[in-house]
C-alpha positions in Angstrom: -118.1 -74.2 -79.8 -115.7 -76.7 -78.2 -113.5 -75.7 -75.3 -110.4 -76.2 -77.5 -111.9 -73.8 -80.1 -112.7 -71.2 -77.4 -109.2 -71.4 -75.9 -107.7 -71.0 -79.4 -109.9 -67.8 -79.9 -108.6 -66.4 -76.6 -105.0 -67.1 -77.7 -105.6 -65.4 -81.0 -107.0 -62.3 -79.3 -104.2 -62.1 -76.8 -101.6 -62.4 -79.6 -103.0 -59.8 -82.0 -105.2 -57.2 -80.3 -103.0 -55.4 -77.8 -100.5 -53.8 -80.2 -103.3 -52.5 -82.4 -104.6 -50.2 -79.6 -101.7 -49.4 -77.3 -99.0 -46.8 -78.1 -98.3 -44.2 -75.4 -99.6 -43.2 -72.0 -99.6 -39.6 -70.8 -98.4 -39.4 -67.2 -97.8 -35.6 -66.6 -99.8 -33.4 -66.8 -102.9 -35.4 -65.9 -104.8 -36.6 -69.0 -108.1 -34.9 -69.6 -110.0 -38.2 -69.7 -109.5 -41.5 -67.9 -106.9 -43.7 -69.8 -106.0 -47.3 -69.5 -102.5 -48.5 -68.5 -101.8 -48.6 -72.3 -103.1 -45.1 -72.8 -106.4 -45.7 -74.6 -108.3 -43.8 -75.8 -105.8 -42.1 -78.1 -106.5 -42.9 -81.8 -109.0 -40.1 -82.7 -107.9 -36.5 -83.0 -107.6 -34.2 -81.3 -107.4 -35.7 -77.9 -108.2 -39.4 -78.2 -111.9 -38.9 -78.6 -113.0 -42.3 -79.7 -115.9 -43.5 -77.5 -116.7 -40.0 -76.4 -114.8 -40.1 -73.1 -115.9 -37.9 -70.3 -113.8 -34.9 -69.3 -112.5 -35.5 -65.8 -112.4 -31.8 -65.1 -108.9 -32.0 -63.7 -106.8 -28.9 -64.4 -103.0 -28.5 -64.0 -101.8 -25.0 -63.3 -98.5 -23.5 -64.7 -96.9 -20.1 -64.8 -96.7 -18.1 -68.0 -93.3 -18.4 -69.7 -92.2 -21.4 -67.6 -90.5 -24.4 -69.0 -92.6 -27.4 -68.1 -92.1 -31.2 -68.1 -94.3 -33.6 -70.0 -93.9 -37.3 -69.1 -95.0 -40.2 -71.2 -94.6 -44.0 -71.3 -94.5 -45.5 -74.7 -96.3 -48.8 -74.4 -95.8 -50.1 -78.0 -92.7 -49.2 -79.9 -92.6 -47.3 -83.2 -89.8 -45.1 -84.4 -90.9 -41.5 -84.7 -91.2 -38.3 -82.5 -93.6 -36.2 -80.5 -95.3 -32.8 -81.1 -96.9 -30.5 -78.5 -99.6 -27.9 -79.2 -101.5 -25.4 -77.1 -104.9 -23.9 -77.8 -107.9 -22.3 -76.1 -110.0 -25.5 -76.5 -109.9 -28.9 -78.2 -111.6 -27.5 -81.3 -108.8 -25.0 -81.8 -106.0 -27.5 -81.8 -104.2 -28.0 -85.1 -105.2 -30.9 -87.4 -102.8 -33.8 -87.8 -100.4 -32.9 -90.7 -101.3 -35.9 -92.7 -100.7 -34.1 -96.0 -97.0 -33.7 -95.0 -96.4 -37.4 -94.3 -94.0 -38.9 -96.9 -94.9 -42.5 -97.6 -92.1 -45.1 -97.2 -92.4 -48.8 -97.0 -95.7 -48.2 -95.2 -98.3 -45.4 -95.3 -96.6 -43.5 -92.5 -93.0 -43.2 -93.8 -91.6 -40.0 -92.4 -92.7 -36.5 -91.3 -90.4 -33.4 -91.5 -89.9 -31.7 -88.2 -90.9 -28.0 -88.0 -87.8 -26.2 -86.7 -89.7 -22.9 -86.1 -93.1 -23.9 -84.7 -95.7 -21.2 -84.1 -98.9 -21.4 -82.0 -100.9 -23.5 -81.8 -97.9 -25.8 -82.4 -95.7 -25.3 -79.4 -92.8 -27.7 -80.0 -91.9 -30.3 -82.6 -89.3 -33.1 -83.0 -89.4 -34.1 -79.3 -88.0 -37.5 -78.2 -86.9 -38.5 -81.7 -86.1 -42.2 -81.5 -85.3 -45.2 -83.6 -85.1 -47.7 -80.8 -87.5 -48.8 -78.1 -87.5 -46.7 -74.9 -86.6 -48.8 -71.8 -88.2 -46.4 -69.3 -90.7 -43.5 -69.0 -89.6 -40.4 -70.9 -89.8 -36.7 -70.1 -89.8 -33.8 -72.6 -89.7 -30.1 -71.8 -91.5 -27.3 -73.5 -91.6 -23.6 -72.8 -95.0 -21.9 -72.4 -95.5 -18.6 -74.2 -94.5 -15.6 -72.0 -97.4 -13.3 -71.2 -100.0 -15.9 -72.2 -102.6 -16.7 -69.6 -105.7 -18.8 -69.6 -108.1 -20.3 -67.0 -108.9 -23.4 -69.1 -106.8 -24.2 -72.2 -105.7 -27.5 -73.7 -102.2 -28.9 -74.0 -102.0 -31.6 -76.7 -99.3 -34.3 -77.0 -99.2 -36.1 -80.3 -97.1 -39.1 -81.3 -96.0 -39.4 -84.9 -95.3 -43.1 -85.8 -92.9 -43.6 -88.6 -93.0 -46.7 -90.9 -96.4 -47.5 -89.5 -99.8 -48.2 -91.1 -102.3 -45.4 -91.1 -103.3 -43.6 -88.9 -99.9 -42.1 -88.3 -100.7 -40.1 -85.2 -101.9 -40.9 -81.6 -103.1 -38.2 -79.3 -103.5 -37.2 -75.6 -104.5 -33.9 -74.1 -104.4 -32.2 -70.7 -106.6 -29.4 -69.3 -104.3 -26.6 -68.0 -104.4 -23.2 -66.5 -101.7 -20.6 -67.2 -101.4 -17.8 -64.7 -99.1 -14.9 -64.2 -97.8 -16.2 -60.9 -98.3 -20.0 -61.2 -99.5 -20.0 -57.5 -100.4 -23.4 -56.2 -99.1 -25.0 -59.4 -100.1 -28.6 -59.6 -103.0 -30.9 -60.4 -106.4 -29.5 -59.4 -109.9 -30.9 -59.8 -113.2 -31.5 -58.2 -113.2 -33.7 -55.1 -113.5 -37.4 -55.7 -112.2 -37.2 -59.3 -110.2 -40.3 -60.1 -107.4 -39.4 -62.5 -106.0 -42.9 -62.5 -106.2 -45.5 -65.1 -109.3 -47.3 -66.4 -110.3 -50.0 -68.8 -109.3 -50.0 -72.4 -111.7 -48.4 -74.9 -110.8 -50.9 -77.7 -113.4 -53.4 -78.9 -113.2 -57.0 -80.0 -110.2 -58.8 -78.7 -108.5 -55.7 -77.4 -106.8 -56.3 -74.1 -105.9 -52.7 -73.5 -102.2 -53.5 -72.9 -99.3 -55.3 -74.5 -99.2 -58.8 -75.8 -99.9 -60.5 -72.5 -101.0 -59.0 -69.2 -100.7 -60.6 -65.8 -104.5 -61.3 -65.6 -104.6 -62.7 -69.2 -101.8 -65.1 -68.4 -103.6 -66.2 -65.3 -106.8 -66.9 -67.2 -104.8 -68.8 -69.9 -103.1 -70.9 -67.2 -106.4 -71.8 -65.6 -107.9 -72.7 -69.0 -105.1 -75.2 -69.7 -105.4 -76.7 -66.3 -109.2 -77.2 -66.8 -108.6 -78.8 -70.2 -106.0 -81.2 -68.8 -108.3 -82.3 -66.0 -111.2 -82.9 -68.4 -109.0 -84.9 -70.8 -107.5 -87.0 -68.0 
């Protein structure tokens, strides 16, 4: 394969792969598994389980009945909204409501918002938007009064309108709900890195947007090398 062909392949990957894998990043509470800057893994229900990611063992503690903040960064824009669920474990989380999606110009046309959610669905119709967010977003949900658990799962799901299937992307957080909420905050075993990692996407996936800083640097170096060889 010639160097020109190799460089063309790199350009094709950079131009097409990122948006296929990157949609939103869960910032608060701490994601159950290591996620990339773009938020991968997130495609497989219920919690972004593609690639069988390891559970970091980080638990965020809250007080029963409190209104809590959930912060996300949308890394690739699609109109739509967010849903939040709460269950004893991942297996008990609700299935994506694919059967309720109304097809539009694409497979994922629209999804009606549930005005009276009941557990495990905690809240629906959060951050409804038809334009790109220009900054990280925060949504608030109220935990059920009187409900406590030592290790339950909070799920955040993005519904993407006018989008090719799948219509939903997913993140989860391990949480504890106590009667007092003492020492509320992120907890976990010593040495746990709850930061970002590498993308779980395969092929040409860059794990980010269209171009990242490192990819631009590599591209620039490639052009310089080609110019020198042709000189």
